[in-house]
KELO-491156 format. One record per residue: residue in one letter; x, y, z of N, C-alpha, C in turn. Coordinates in pm, whole numbers, plus 50000, padded with zeros to 5 digits. Example, Ala and Ser with C-alpha at 12.3 -4.5 7.8 and 13.67 -1.06 7.14 Angstrom:
# KELO-491156
a513194943150780512304955050780513204967050780;s512854977550708513674989450714512905000350787;
//
This chain:
# KELO-491156
m767278577694629767998567594556767098562394444;k767638562094324766848558294208767358544894153;i766428535994122766768523394057767018526493910;t768228523693862768568527193724768678515093632;e768778503093688768808491193604768428478993686;v767678469993621767348457093680767618446593574;s768418436593606768638425593511768238412593579;i767708403493498767168390893548767828379193477;k768178368993553768608356193496767598345893543;l766858340193448765798330793483766378317393527;a765678310893618765998297293663764758288793641;n764938275993622763808267293596763688256893706;e763498261593828763328252593941761938254694000;e761518245394084760168246194139759938259094219;k760858262294310760678274294393761548285894348;l762778283294309763688293794264763388296994118;k762908309094094762498312993959763528321493886;g764468327193961765508335093895766338342993994;f767298350193936768168359094013768068372993953;a768188383194037768158396993990769408404294036;n769868413293951770888423093987770228436693971;i770448445494066769798458594061770838469494085;t770768479894001771718490994010770988503494057;f771648510794145771108523294199771968534994152;d771308545294102771958557894062773168555593970;d773158544793893774258541293801775618540093871;v775638538194004776918537594075777018526294178;f775918519494211775958509294314775088497594271;v775628485394278774878473594234774778463394346;v773628456694351773408445394440773128433394349;r773928423094363773798411094279773288399394363;g772618390194296772228377694360770958378194442;i770048387194408768748387394474767918375894414;k767398367194498766648355594449765178359194429;i764598353594324763168354594299762588340894333;i761738340594434761228328094490759718327094470;n759248315094435757818312494427757398305794557;g756798313494645756378308394776754918304494776;s754428300694890753038296194903752028307394875;e752478320094892751578331494866751968339194741;g752778333094655753178339694531754648343294530;l755028351194430756428354994413756878365194516;f758128363894559758748373894646760238373694621;i760948383794672762388384194656763068380794788;s764258375194776765078371894892766438378494871;m766808386894964768058394294952769258384994970;p770418388694916771618380494934771908378595083;s772288366295120772528363395261773728354095275;r774148352395399775208342895428774808334495548;k775358322595553775038313395661775978316095779;l775388317595897776158319896018776588306496079;n777488306996174777978294896240776878286796307;n775808293396351774708286396418773678280696320;g773958281896190773068276296088772018285896036;e771858297396102770888307396056771478314995937;y770568320795858770988329295747770708343795783;r771608352695745771438366995772771668374495641;d770738383795610770878391895489772168399995495;i772868400595382774068408795370773678423295345;v772698425195259772138438395231770628437195237;h769968448095275768508447795277767988462095294;p766778464695242766158477795262765798479695409;i765918491995456765568495195594764108499395603;q763648506895504762268511795505761378502795421;n760178499695472759248490895403758818496495268;d758628509695259758228515695131759268512795022;f760538513695059761588510994961761638496194926;r761398487495024761378473094994760268469994894;i759108476094911757998474094818758378478894678;e759018490594670759458495994541760488486694475;l761418481794554762458472694505761848459794454;e760958453894533760318441394494759488443194367;k758768454194357757948456794237758828458094113;a759928465494123760828467294008761398453893962;i761798445494057762378432594022761318423193964;l760158422294028759128413193978758538417693846;d758458430793822758008435793691758998431593582;e760288433093610761318429193512761338414093493;y761078406693597760968392093587759828388193493;e758668394493508757528391593420757858394993275;k758568406093251758988409593115759918398993058;s760838394293140761778383993095761038371093060;l760048367493139759248355493110758508356792978;s757898368392955757128370192831758038370392709;q759278375092723760218374892611760618360592576;v760758352192676761118338092654759968330792586;e758738334092624757558327492568757328331092422;q757848342492378757618346892239758588341292144;
//
């Protein structure tokens, strides 16, 4: 599966830094991935929904850790590009 597009919408909140949409093989898109500034730096949070017991469960998520790392890198790289474009 190849990542064919990543788009970023920046947010200006303390922890929430933006949202990402990512397209795979030009045929499948995942929208609403959050870019979060946590205590150990930036990370992504997959789209989730709140369950009746108050817990949140991811709607979509990578199964293999290698792919999660690739996904996070692609999103955070595009986030950094978006930030530098705003600064210029």
